[in-house]
C-alpha positions as a Markdown table, in Angstrom:
| # | Residue | x | y | z |
|---|---|---|---|---|
| 1 | Met | 95.7 | 104.0 | 63.5 |
| 2 | Gly | 98.7 | 105.6 | 61.8 |
| 3 | Pro | 102.4 | 105.2 | 62.8 |
| 4 | Leu | 103.6 | 106.8 | 66.0 |
| 5 | Ser | 105.0 | 110.3 | 65.7 |
| 6 | Asp | 108.6 | 111.0 | 66.7 |
| 7 | Gln | 107.4 | 112.6 | 69.9 |
| 8 | His | 105.3 | 109.6 | 70.8 |
| 9 | Leu | 108.2 | 107.3 | 70.0 |
| 10 | Gln | 110.5 | 109.3 | 72.2 |
| 11 | Val | 108.1 | 109.2 | 75.1 |
| 12 | Leu | 107.6 | 105.4 | 74.6 |
| 13 | Gly | 111.3 | 104.9 | 74.6 |
| 14 | Ile | 111.8 | 106.8 | 77.9 |
| 15 | Val | 109.0 | 104.8 | 79.5 |
| 16 | Thr | 110.5 | 101.6 | 78.3 |
| 17 | Ala | 113.9 | 102.6 | 79.7 |
| 18 | Val | 112.4 | 103.5 | 83.1 |
| 19 | Leu | 110.6 | 100.1 | 83.2 |
| 20 | Leu | 113.8 | 98.3 | 82.4 |
| 21 | Val | 115.5 | 100.0 | 85.4 |
| 22 | Ala | 112.5 | 99.2 | 87.6 |
| 23 | Leu | 112.8 | 95.5 | 86.8 |
| 24 | Leu | 116.1 | 95.5 | 88.7 |
| 25 | Phe | 113.9 | 95.7 | 91.9 |
| 26 | Tyr | 111.5 | 92.9 | 90.9 |
| 27 | Pro | 112.7 | 89.7 | 92.5 |
| 28 | Gly | 111.5 | 87.5 | 89.7 |
| 29 | Thr | 113.7 | 89.1 | 87.0 |
| 30 | Phe | 115.8 | 86.3 | 85.5 |
| 31 | Ser | 115.2 | 84.2 | 88.7 |
| 32 | Pro | 114.5 | 80.5 | 89.0 |
| 33 | Pro | 110.9 | 79.6 | 89.9 |
| 34 | Tyr | 112.0 | 77.5 | 92.9 |
| 35 | Thr | 114.1 | 78.3 | 96.0 |
| 36 | Glu | 117.6 | 77.4 | 95.2 |
| 37 | Ile | 120.0 | 79.3 | 97.5 |
| 38 | His | 118.3 | 77.9 | 100.7 |
| 39 | Ala | 116.8 | 74.8 | 99.1 |
| 40 | Asp | 118.5 | 72.5 | 101.7 |
| 41 | Gln | 116.3 | 73.8 | 104.5 |
| 42 | Tyr | 113.4 | 71.9 | 102.8 |
| 43 | Ser | 115.2 | 68.6 | 102.5 |
| 44 | His | 113.8 | 65.3 | 103.8 |
| 45 | Thr | 116.0 | 62.4 | 104.8 |
| 46 | Leu | 115.3 | 59.0 | 106.3 |
| 47 | Val | 118.0 | 58.2 | 108.9 |
| 48 | Ser | 118.7 | 54.7 | 110.3 |
| 49 | Glu | 118.0 | 55.6 | 114.0 |
| 50 | Trp | 117.6 | 58.4 | 116.5 |
| 51 | Glu | 120.9 | 59.0 | 118.3 |
| 52 | Gly | 120.1 | 62.2 | 120.1 |
| 53 | Glu | 118.7 | 62.8 | 123.6 |
| 54 | Gly | 115.0 | 63.2 | 124.5 |
| 55 | Glu | 111.9 | 62.0 | 122.9 |
| 56 | Leu | 110.8 | 62.7 | 119.4 |
| 57 | Pro | 107.2 | 63.4 | 118.1 |
| 58 | Val | 105.6 | 60.2 | 116.9 |
| 59 | Tyr | 103.1 | 60.3 | 114.1 |
| 60 | Glu | 101.0 | 57.5 | 112.6 |
| 61 | Tyr | 101.2 | 57.5 | 108.9 |
| 62 | Asp | 97.4 | 57.4 | 108.4 |
| 63 | Glu | 97.0 | 60.3 | 110.8 |
| 64 | Ile | 99.3 | 62.9 | 109.2 |
| 65 | Ser | 98.1 | 65.4 | 106.7 |
| 66 | Pro | 97.9 | 64.5 | 103.0 |
| 67 | Val | 100.9 | 66.8 | 102.1 |
| 68 | Ala | 103.0 | 65.2 | 104.9 |
| 69 | Arg | 102.1 | 61.7 | 103.6 |
| 70 | Glu | 103.0 | 62.8 | 100.0 |
| 71 | Leu | 106.4 | 64.2 | 101.0 |
| 72 | Phe | 107.1 | 61.2 | 103.2 |
| 73 | Asp | 106.2 | 58.8 | 100.4 |
| 74 | Arg | 108.4 | 60.7 | 97.9 |
| 75 | Thr | 111.3 | 60.5 | 100.4 |
| 76 | Arg | 110.8 | 56.7 | 100.7 |
| 77 | Asn | 110.5 | 56.2 | 97.0 |
| 78 | Ala | 113.6 | 58.4 | 96.4 |
| 79 | Glu | 115.8 | 56.0 | 98.4 |
| 80 | Gly | 115.6 | 58.1 | 101.6 |
| 81 | Ser | 116.4 | 61.6 | 100.4 |
| 82 | Tyr | 114.1 | 64.1 | 98.7 |
| 83 | Thr | 114.0 | 67.9 | 98.4 |
| 84 | Pro | 110.8 | 69.3 | 97.0 |
| 85 | Asp | 110.5 | 72.2 | 94.7 |
| 86 | Val | 109.4 | 75.1 | 96.8 |
| 87 | Cys | 108.0 | 78.0 | 94.8 |
| 88 | Gln | 109.4 | 81.5 | 95.2 |
| 89 | Glu | 107.0 | 84.1 | 96.5 |
| 90 | Phe | 106.8 | 86.1 | 93.3 |
| 91 | Met | 105.5 | 83.2 | 91.2 |
| 92 | Leu | 101.8 | 83.8 | 90.4 |
| 93 | Val | 101.4 | 80.2 | 89.0 |
| 94 | Cys | 103.7 | 77.4 | 90.1 |
| 95 | Asp | 103.7 | 73.6 | 89.9 |
| 96 | Gly | 105.8 | 73.1 | 93.2 |
| 97 | Tyr | 104.9 | 73.6 | 96.8 |
| 98 | Arg | 104.1 | 77.0 | 98.3 |
| 99 | Glu | 106.0 | 77.5 | 101.6 |
| 100 | Asp | 102.7 | 77.8 | 103.5 |
| 101 | Glu | 101.5 | 74.5 | 102.0 |
| 102 | Leu | 104.3 | 72.5 | 103.7 |
| 103 | Pro | 103.1 | 70.3 | 106.5 |
| 104 | Asp | 103.0 | 71.5 | 110.1 |
| 105 | Glu | 104.2 | 68.0 | 111.3 |
| 106 | Phe | 107.7 | 68.6 | 110.0 |
| 107 | Thr | 110.0 | 71.5 | 110.8 |
| 108 | Tyr | 112.0 | 73.3 | 108.1 |
| 109 | Gly | 115.0 | 75.6 | 108.2 |
| 110 | Ser | 118.7 | 75.7 | 108.8 |
| 111 | Tyr | 120.7 | 75.0 | 111.9 |
| 112 | Leu | 117.7 | 73.2 | 113.6 |
| 113 | Ser | 118.2 | 71.5 | 116.9 |
| 114 | Pro | 118.2 | 67.6 | 116.6 |
| 115 | Ser | 114.8 | 67.5 | 118.3 |
| 116 | Glu | 113.3 | 70.0 | 115.9 |
| 117 | Ala | 114.8 | 68.4 | 112.8 |
| 118 | His | 113.6 | 64.8 | 113.5 |
| 119 | Val | 110.3 | 63.1 | 113.8 |
| 120 | Ile | 109.2 | 59.4 | 113.9 |
| 121 | Val | 106.6 | 58.2 | 111.4 |
| 122 | Glu | 105.1 | 54.8 | 112.0 |
| 123 | Asp | 103.5 | 52.9 | 109.1 |
| 124 | Gly | 102.2 | 49.5 | 110.2 |
| 125 | Asn | 105.0 | 47.6 | 111.7 |
| 126 | Glu | 107.6 | 49.9 | 110.3 |
| 127 | Ser | 109.1 | 52.9 | 112.2 |
| 128 | Tyr | 111.0 | 55.6 | 110.3 |
| 129 | Val | 113.1 | 58.5 | 111.6 |
| 130 | Leu | 112.7 | 61.4 | 109.3 |
| 131 | Lys | 115.0 | 64.4 | 109.3 |
| 132 | Thr | 114.0 | 67.7 | 107.8 |
| 133 | Gly | 115.9 | 70.9 | 107.2 |
| 134 | Gly | 119.5 | 71.7 | 106.3 |
| 135 | Asn | 122.8 | 72.1 | 108.0 |
| 136 | Ser | 124.1 | 75.2 | 106.4 |
| 137 | Gln | 122.9 | 78.7 | 105.5 |
| 138 | Ala | 124.3 | 80.1 | 102.2 |
| 139 | Asp | 125.0 | 83.8 | 102.1 |
| 140 | Trp | 124.6 | 85.5 | 98.7 |
| 141 | Phe | 125.0 | 89.2 | 98.3 |
| 142 | Leu | 124.0 | 89.1 | 94.6 |
| 143 | Ser | 122.2 | 86.2 | 93.0 |
| 144 | Pro | 123.0 | 85.1 | 89.4 |
| 145 | Gly | 119.6 | 86.5 | 88.4 |
| 146 | Gly | 120.5 | 89.9 | 90.0 |
| 147 | Leu | 123.8 | 90.0 | 88.2 |
| 148 | Leu | 122.2 | 89.1 | 84.9 |
| 149 | Ser | 119.5 | 91.7 | 85.4 |
| 150 | Phe | 122.2 | 94.4 | 86.1 |
| 151 | Val | 124.3 | 93.6 | 83.0 |
| 152 | Thr | 121.3 | 93.3 | 80.8 |
| 153 | Leu | 118.8 | 95.9 | 81.8 |
| 154 | Ile | 121.0 | 98.8 | 82.7 |
| 155 | Pro | 123.0 | 98.8 | 79.3 |
| 156 | Ser | 119.6 | 98.4 | 77.5 |
| 157 | Ala | 118.1 | 101.3 | 79.3 |
| 158 | Ile | 121.2 | 103.6 | 78.8 |
| 159 | Phe | 121.3 | 102.7 | 75.1 |
| 160 | Leu | 117.6 | 103.4 | 74.7 |
| 161 | Val | 117.9 | 106.8 | 76.4 |
| 162 | Phe | 120.9 | 107.5 | 74.1 |
| 163 | Val | 118.9 | 106.7 | 71.0 |
| 164 | Val | 116.0 | 108.8 | 72.2 |
| 165 | Gly | 118.4 | 111.7 | 72.6 |
| 166 | Ala | 119.9 | 111.2 | 69.2 |
| 167 | Ser | 116.4 | 111.0 | 67.7 |
| 168 | Arg | 115.5 | 114.4 | 69.2 |
| 169 | Ile | 118.8 | 116.0 | 68.0 |
| 170 | Arg | 118.8 | 114.6 | 64.5 |
| 171 | Gly | 115.1 | 114.3 | 63.8 |
| 172 | Thr | 115.5 | 112.1 | 60.7 |
| 173 | Ala | 113.4 | 109.2 | 59.5 |
| 174 | Thr | 116.4 | 106.9 | 60.1 |
| 175 | Ala | 116.7 | 108.1 | 63.7 |
| 176 | Asp | 113.0 | 107.3 | 64.3 |
| 177 | Arg | 113.3 | 103.8 | 62.8 |
| 178 | Ala | 116.3 | 103.1 | 65.0 |
| 179 | Leu | 114.3 | 104.4 | 68.0 |
| 180 | Gly | 111.4 | 102.2 | 67.2 |
| 181 | Ala | 113.5 | 99.1 | 66.8 |
| 182 | Thr | 115.5 | 99.9 | 70.0 |
| 183 | Thr | 112.3 | 100.4 | 72.0 |
| 184 | Ala | 110.8 | 97.1 | 70.7 |
| 185 | Gly | 114.1 | 95.4 | 71.6 |
| 186 | Gly | 114.1 | 96.8 | 75.1 |
| 187 | Ala | 110.5 | 95.8 | 75.6 |
| 188 | Thr | 111.3 | 92.3 | 74.4 |
| 189 | Ile | 114.1 | 92.0 | 76.9 |
| 190 | Gly | 111.9 | 93.2 | 79.7 |
| 191 | Val | 109.1 | 90.7 | 78.9 |
| 192 | Leu | 111.6 | 87.8 | 78.6 |
| 193 | Ala | 113.2 | 88.9 | 81.9 |
| 194 | Val | 109.8 | 88.6 | 83.7 |
| 195 | Leu | 108.8 | 85.4 | 81.9 |
| 196 | Ala | 112.2 | 83.7 | 82.6 |
| 197 | Pro | 111.1 | 81.8 | 85.7 |
| 198 | Tyr | 107.9 | 80.5 | 84.0 |
| 199 | Leu | 109.8 | 79.4 | 81.0 |
| 200 | Glu | 112.1 | 77.4 | 83.3 |
| 201 | Met | 109.2 | 75.9 | 85.1 |
| 202 | Leu | 107.8 | 74.7 | 81.8 |
| 203 | Gly | 111.2 | 73.1 | 81.1 |
| 204 | Leu | 111.9 | 75.2 | 78.0 |
| 205 | Ile | 115.1 | 77.0 | 79.2 |
| 206 | Thr | 116.5 | 78.0 | 82.5 |
| 207 | Ala | 116.3 | 81.6 | 83.7 |
| 208 | Glu | 120.0 | 81.8 | 84.0 |
| 209 | Thr | 120.6 | 80.5 | 80.5 |
| 210 | Leu | 118.1 | 82.8 | 79.0 |
| 211 | Gly | 119.7 | 85.7 | 80.8 |
| 212 | Arg | 123.2 | 84.7 | 79.5 |
| 213 | Leu | 121.9 | 84.4 | 75.9 |
| 214 | Leu | 120.4 | 87.9 | 76.1 |
| 215 | Val | 123.6 | 89.3 | 77.5 |
| 216 | Tyr | 125.6 | 87.8 | 74.5 |
| 217 | Ala | 123.0 | 89.0 | 72.0 |
| 218 | Leu | 122.8 | 92.5 | 73.5 |
| 219 | Phe | 126.6 | 93.2 | 73.6 |
| 220 | Ala | 127.1 | 91.5 | 70.2 |
| 221 | Gly | 124.4 | 93.9 | 68.9 |
| 222 | Phe | 126.2 | 96.9 | 70.4 |
| 223 | Val | 129.3 | 95.9 | 68.5 |
| 224 | Glu | 127.5 | 95.4 | 65.2 |
| 225 | Ile | 125.0 | 98.3 | 65.2 |
| 226 | Arg | 126.4 | 100.6 | 62.5 |
| 227 | Tyr | 123.8 | 103.2 | 63.4 |
| 228 | Leu | 125.4 | 103.6 | 66.8 |
| 229 | Arg | 128.6 | 104.6 | 65.1 |
| 230 | Gln | 126.7 | 107.0 | 62.9 |
| 231 | Ile | 125.1 | 108.6 | 65.9 |
| 232 | Ile | 128.3 | 109.1 | 67.7 |
| 233 | Thr | 130.0 | 110.5 | 64.5 |
| 234 | Gly | 127.1 | 112.9 | 63.9 |
| 235 | Leu | 127.2 | 114.2 | 67.4 |
| 236 | Ile | 130.9 | 114.9 | 67.6 |
């Protein structure tokens, strides 16, 4: 199969630019694999005693579900405080807990009433008061991943459309090479944006760090690309 024609390159460039913009609406773009903004609503804490009014649900350790036992054991082993990694909904594969996998014996959320947030777990002669859920609700209008997506994907898409236009106007081999390289670069940014949460899950790099590195590389590239100056000069 021979090299792509200039028309095919231009179409491919426009498609890549559209996909980059579409990634702004995908929640997994440059996002962490686990819930972070509202992570406290999944916290587990062993407290010394129940000081509220009313009776709490009492569970025998051997009778609760396997997941509940696992979370309770991790809380005990972590010196009384443990917050599990809860996977975000967009993760196709995840090594944490799915929200629907969390045990029904415990209640999660923010601003829970004392009776909702506490249960008693009895293990042999020991009795434990377990508190779940958080005390605050963070309000974020734009997550770090959303901000990184905006400052990375939008400039990439605009620049790609600009190079496509220059390729159509000038129609030179140099213009086509620049378009091919820019399209490949845009596609690489898009793929890394989608893979960012999985790379973080594997411990290779955090999604936020990857996004920041791409921002630095992208804008440094804009400054250094001589062809960009040549295009602007040729169109004036």
